[in-house]
C-alpha positions in Angstrom: 3.7 15.9 18.9 3.8 18.8 21.2 2.1 19.3 24.6 1.9 22.6 26.5 1.1 23.2 30.2 0.8 20.8 33.1 -0.9 17.6 32.1 -0.7 14.2 33.9 0.0 12.0 30.9 0.9 8.4 31.6 1.6 7.1 28.1 1.5 8.1 24.4 0.9 5.4 21.7 1.0 5.8 18.0 -1.2 3.4 16.1 -1.5 2.6 12.4 -4.7 0.9 11.3 -5.8 -0.1 7.8 -9.2 -1.4 6.9 -11.3 -2.3 3.9 -14.1 0.2 3.2 -17.3 -1.6 2.2 -20.8 -0.4 1.2 -23.0 0.9 3.9 -25.3 -2.1 3.5 -22.7 -4.1 5.4 -22.4 -3.0 8.9 -18.8 -4.2 9.4 -17.0 -1.0 8.3 -16.0 0.8 11.4 -15.5 4.5 12.3 -12.0 5.9 12.4 -9.9 4.8 15.4 -12.0 1.7 16.0 -11.1 -1.9 15.3 -13.6 -4.0 13.4 -13.7 -7.3 11.4 -12.6 -5.5 8.2 -9.3 -4.3 9.6 -6.3 -5.7 7.6 -3.4 -4.2 9.6 -3.3 -2.9 13.2 0.1 -1.8 14.5 0.7 0.1 17.8 3.9 1.5 19.2 4.4 3.2 22.6 6.5 6.4 22.0 6.5 7.8 25.5 5.8 6.6 29.1 5.6 8.7 32.2 8.9 9.1 34.0 8.3 12.5 35.6 5.4 15.0 35.7 5.2 17.1 32.6 5.2 20.8 32.9 5.6 23.4 30.1 6.2 22.5 26.5 7.6 19.2 25.4 7.9 17.3 22.2 7.9 13.6 21.4 9.4 12.8 18.0 8.5 9.4 16.7 8.9 7.1 13.7 7.0 3.9 13.1 7.9 0.9 10.9 4.9 0.1 8.6 4.3 -3.6 8.4 4.7 -5.1 5.0 2.0 -7.7 5.4 -1.7 -7.8 6.5 -3.0 -9.6 9.6 -3.5 -12.7 7.4 0.0 -12.6 6.0 -0.7 -11.2 2.5 1.3 -8.2 1.1 0.0 -4.9 2.4 -2.1 -3.2 -0.4 -1.8 0.4 -1.3 -4.5 3.0 -0.4 -7.3 3.0 -2.8 -10.8 4.4 -3.1 -13.5 3.7 -5.6 -14.7 6.9 -7.3 -17.8 7.3 -5.1 -16.0 6.2 -1.9 -18.1 3.1 -1.4 -15.2 0.7 -1.7 -11.5 0.9 -1.0 -8.6 0.5 1.4 -8.1 3.2 4.1 -5.2 3.8 6.4 -5.1 6.0 9.5 -2.4 7.0 11.9 -3.4 8.4 15.3 -2.0 9.2 18.7 -3.6 8.0 21.9 -2.7 10.1 24.9 -3.5 8.1 28.1 -4.1 10.3 31.1 -4.8 7.7 33.8 -7.9 6.6 35.8 -10.9 8.9 36.0 -9.4 11.2 33.3 -10.3 11.6 29.7 -7.9 10.1 27.2 -7.3 12.0 23.9 -7.2 10.5 20.5 -6.3 12.4 17.4 -5.1 11.4 14.0 -5.4 11.6 10.3 -6.1 9.4 7.2 -2.9 8.7 5.3 -2.1 7.3 1.9 0.1 4.3 1.7 2.0 3.2 -1.4 4.1 0.1 -1.3 7.8 0.6 -2.1 8.5 -2.3 -4.4 11.8 -2.9 -6.2 11.8 -4.6 -9.6 13.4 -8.0 -10.0 16.9 -8.1 -11.5 17.2 -8.1 -15.2 18.5 -11.1 -17.1 22.3 -11.4 -17.4 22.0 -10.7 -21.2 20.0 -7.5 -20.6 22.4 -6.4 -17.8 25.3 -6.9 -20.1 23.6 -4.8 -22.8 23.0 -2.0 -20.4 26.6 -2.0 -19.1 28.2 -2.2 -22.6 25.7 0.0 -24.5 24.6 -2.9 -26.7 21.2 -3.8 -28.1 18.6 -5.1 -25.7 18.1 -8.8 -26.3 14.7 -9.7 -27.7 12.5 -12.7 -27.0 14.5 -15.0 -29.4 17.8 -14.2 -27.7 16.6 -14.2 -24.1 13.4 -16.3 -24.1 13.4 -17.0 -20.3 12.9 -13.3 -19.5 10.1 -12.6 -21.9 6.4 -13.4 -21.5 4.6 -14.3 -24.8 0.9 -13.9 -24.8 -1.5 -15.9 -27.0 -1.8 -14.6 -30.6 -5.0 -12.7 -31.4 -6.4 -12.7 -34.9 -8.4 -9.7 -36.2 -10.6 -10.0 -39.3 -11.8 -7.0 -41.3 -12.3 -5.4 -44.7 -10.3 -2.7 -46.4 -11.9 -0.3 -48.8 -15.3 -2.0 -48.2 -14.5 -5.0 -50.4 -11.1 -6.6 -49.6 -11.0 -9.0 -46.6 -7.9 -8.9 -44.5 -6.7 -11.0 -41.5 -4.1 -9.7 -39.1 -2.5 -11.8 -36.4 -0.9 -10.0 -33.4 1.2 -11.5 -30.7 2.4 -9.5 -27.7 5.7 -10.1 -26.0 6.5 -8.3 -22.7 9.7 -8.3 -20.8 8.8 -10.5 -17.8 10.0 -8.2 -15.0 7.6 -5.4 -16.1 4.5 -7.5 -15.7 2.3 -5.9 -13.0 1.7 -8.0 -9.9 -1.9 -8.9 -9.1 -3.3 -8.1 -5.6 -5.7 -10.2 -3.7 -6.9 -9.7 -0.1 
């Protein structure tokens, strides 16, 4: 953030706010930089306070730690928008430059995309050994605790328009690759 010229700033805050975007029929969705009932994260950090009058050009570098949970303690969801923009999760970062009494404060910012940085769980000891030694990856029979077996599905059909066939499929997935489900 850069400021030029003489300006009686008292404080500069950086704020991160995330909110659920809802259809216009519900009047709870708020404009940018405003707090409403649909806000899921609201984090503010003061990056500068007045210690002497500012004159000329100065810069205030900053970094903020993004919270990992929402206001109600659930994991912070990634940015998302439905194709027509009616629903989604929006994050914004903005600066609030406070100038004191009887002076206009400035707010400016931008929408940002947030993607949670998740690390996968550790592989099973048998799988780790296979990676380290260049061996075969253990399957569901050798390493059953680290595999998720889904219910079998039976498919009925006909071949060549006269012969009936029945195929049973069962899917097994390595447990650490199952995607997490998100609820807000």
